[in-house]
C-alpha positions as CSV (number, residue, x, y, z in Angstrom):
1,M,-0.3,0.2,0.1
2,L,1.2,3.4,-1.0
3,T,0.7,6.2,1.5
4,L,0.6,9.9,0.1
5,A,0.5,13.1,3.0
6,A,0.7,16.1,2.8
7,C,3.3,18.8,3.5
8,A,2.0,21.8,5.3
9,P,3.3,24.2,7.0
10,A,3.7,23.7,11.2
11,E,0.7,25.8,12.4
12,T,2.3,29.4,14.2
13,D,1.5,31.5,17.2
14,G,0.3,33.3,13.8
15,A,3.1,35.2,13.4
16,S,4.2,34.3,9.9
17,P,8.2,33.3,8.7
18,S,10.5,35.7,7.5
19,P,10.6,35.6,3.6
20,S,14.1,34.7,2.6
21,P,16.2,37.3,0.0
22,S,16.0,37.0,-3.2
23,A,18.2,37.5,-6.2
24,T,17.7,41.0,-6.1
25,Q,18.3,41.3,-2.6
26,I,21.4,40.1,-1.8
27,L,24.6,42.9,-2.8
28,P,27.7,42.2,-3.6
29,P,30.4,43.2,-0.4
30,G,30.7,46.8,-0.3
31,A,27.0,47.4,-2.0
32,T,24.6,49.9,0.4
33,E,22.2,48.9,-2.0
34,S,21.7,46.9,-5.3
35,P,21.3,49.6,-9.0
36,D,18.2,49.5,-10.8
37,A,18.1,48.1,-14.6
38,G,18.0,51.1,-16.1
39,D,21.8,52.7,-14.5
40,G,23.2,50.9,-17.1
41,P,24.7,51.5,-20.5
42,Q,21.0,51.8,-22.8
43,T,23.5,52.6,-26.7
44,A,26.8,51.5,-27.2
45,A,28.8,54.7,-27.9
46,P,28.9,56.5,-31.1
47,L,32.2,55.4,-33.9
48,P,33.7,57.9,-34.6
49,T,32.9,59.1,-39.0
50,Q,35.5,60.7,-41.2
51,D,33.4,61.4,-45.0
52,A,34.5,61.7,-48.3
53,A,33.2,61.5,-51.8
54,V,32.8,58.1,-53.5
55,G,37.0,57.8,-55.2
56,E,38.7,59.8,-52.2
57,T,40.3,57.2,-49.7
58,V,39.3,58.1,-46.2
59,A,42.9,57.5,-43.7
60,F,42.4,56.3,-40.5
61,D,44.8,56.7,-37.7
62,T,44.5,53.4,-37.0
63,G,46.4,52.8,-40.3
64,I,43.2,50.8,-42.6
65,S,42.8,53.2,-45.0
66,V,39.5,52.7,-47.4
67,V,38.7,53.4,-50.9
68,I,34.4,53.6,-52.7
69,D,36.4,52.4,-56.3
70,K,32.7,52.8,-58.4
71,V,28.5,52.9,-57.0
72,E,26.9,51.6,-60.3
73,S,23.4,50.9,-61.0
74,V,23.2,47.1,-63.0
75,T,20.2,44.8,-63.1
76,V,20.2,42.1,-61.3
77,K,18.1,38.6,-61.5
78,A,16.8,36.4,-58.5
79,E,17.8,32.6,-59.0
80,T,17.7,31.9,-55.6
81,P,15.1,31.6,-53.4
82,G,14.7,34.8,-51.3
83,E,16.3,37.1,-53.9
84,V,14.9,39.3,-55.9
85,S,15.4,40.1,-59.6
86,G,15.5,44.8,-59.8
87,T,17.0,47.3,-59.7
88,A,20.6,47.4,-57.8
89,V,23.4,49.3,-56.5
90,V,27.1,47.6,-56.7
91,V,29.5,49.5,-54.5
92,T,33.4,48.1,-54.6
93,V,35.2,49.1,-51.9
94,T,38.5,48.5,-51.5
95,A,41.2,48.3,-48.2
96,K,44.3,49.6,-47.4
97,N,46.3,47.6,-44.5
98,G,49.5,50.3,-43.6
99,T,50.0,48.7,-39.3
100,D,52.2,46.1,-39.2
101,A,50.2,44.1,-38.4
102,A,47.7,41.3,-40.4
103,Q,44.0,43.1,-39.9
104,S,41.0,40.5,-40.2
105,L,38.3,42.5,-42.1
106,D,36.0,39.8,-41.2
107,S,33.4,42.0,-39.6
108,A,33.5,44.5,-42.3
109,V,29.9,46.1,-42.8
110,V,28.6,47.9,-46.2
111,T,25.5,50.3,-46.5
112,V,24.2,51.9,-48.6
113,N,21.4,54.7,-48.3
114,A,19.5,57.0,-50.2
115,Q,19.7,61.2,-50.1
116,D,16.1,60.2,-49.2
117,G,16.4,58.0,-46.3
118,E,15.7,54.7,-48.9
119,P,18.0,52.5,-47.3
120,G,19.8,49.4,-50.5
121,I,19.1,46.4,-49.2
122,G,21.6,43.8,-49.1
123,T,20.9,41.2,-52.2
124,T,23.3,37.9,-52.8
125,A,22.1,38.6,-56.4
126,G,24.1,40.5,-58.2
127,D,27.5,37.9,-57.1
128,P,28.3,40.1,-54.2
129,A,31.7,39.1,-52.5
130,P,32.4,41.2,-49.7
131,L,35.7,41.6,-47.9
132,T,37.1,38.5,-45.5
133,G,39.8,36.9,-44.3
134,S,42.7,38.6,-42.7
135,L,44.0,41.8,-44.7
136,A,48.4,41.3,-44.4
137,P,51.0,44.4,-43.5
138,G,51.1,46.9,-46.8
139,K,48.6,44.7,-48.7
140,S,45.2,45.9,-50.1
141,A,41.7,43.3,-50.5
142,T,38.2,45.0,-52.3
143,G,34.9,43.5,-51.7
144,R,32.0,43.8,-53.8
145,Y,28.6,45.2,-51.9
146,V,25.0,44.5,-53.8
147,F,22.1,46.5,-52.8
148,M,18.5,46.3,-53.7
149,L,17.9,49.9,-54.5
150,G,14.4,51.3,-56.7
151,S,15.5,53.9,-59.6
152,A,19.3,53.7,-59.0
153,S,20.6,55.6,-61.9
154,G,21.9,59.0,-61.1
155,R,20.3,58.7,-57.4
156,D,23.0,60.6,-54.8
157,V,24.0,58.2,-51.9
158,A,26.3,57.7,-48.7
159,V,27.7,54.9,-48.6
160,S,29.7,53.5,-44.9
161,V,32.3,51.5,-44.4
162,N,33.0,50.4,-41.4
163,Y,36.2,47.6,-42.0
164,A,35.7,46.4,-38.5
165,A,33.6,46.1,-35.0
166,G,34.3,49.2,-33.0
167,E,36.9,51.1,-35.4
168,P,35.6,54.1,-36.7
169,V,33.6,54.8,-40.2
170,A,33.9,56.1,-43.3
171,I,30.7,57.8,-44.8
172,F,31.4,58.4,-48.5
173,T,28.8,61.0,-50.7
174,G,28.3,60.6,-54.5
175,K,26.8,59.8,-57.5
176,V,25.0,56.4,-58.5
177,S,26.3,55.8,-62.3
C-alpha cells in the first residue's frame, strides 16, 4: 500500500516566518544598494566617422585606409528563393593595411542609403564578394557589395564602410553611375 502525505507549514502562534532574501536583495560585498536595471548603458557609444566623396581615400588613425572605387547601377536577376530581381547598386570597396600587423576584415560592414533616406537592401543576387579574411601588412583587398535600390542610376547616395567592429566608419557620398 502506498501512503501519501501532504506537506503543510506547521501551525504557529500567528507570526509568519520572515521571507528568505531574493536574488534582487543580495548585494555584492561593499554595496549599499542594488542598482536599477535602467542605470547601465542603453546604447553603444557612437563610433568616430570620417566623410569623403566617392573615389577619395579615407585614411584612419588606425593605419587602415578605405576607398569606394565605384558605385554603379545594375539589374540583378533572382536565382535563389528569397532573392528579388530588379535595379541594384554595386559598391566596390578597397581596404589597405598600412600597419605592421595583419588586420581582420571578417566583420566589415558596408551600407548604402539614398539621399532621400531609402536604404539599400543587401542581396545575394548579383555576385557579391564582401571583404573577408586577414589583410597582411602593406596589402590591399577589394570587396563587392550589392544592394537593391529602386531607380538607382543617377541617385545621390551615402555609403558607409566600417572595416571592423568597433573601429571608425567612413561615410562616402556621391552619385550612382
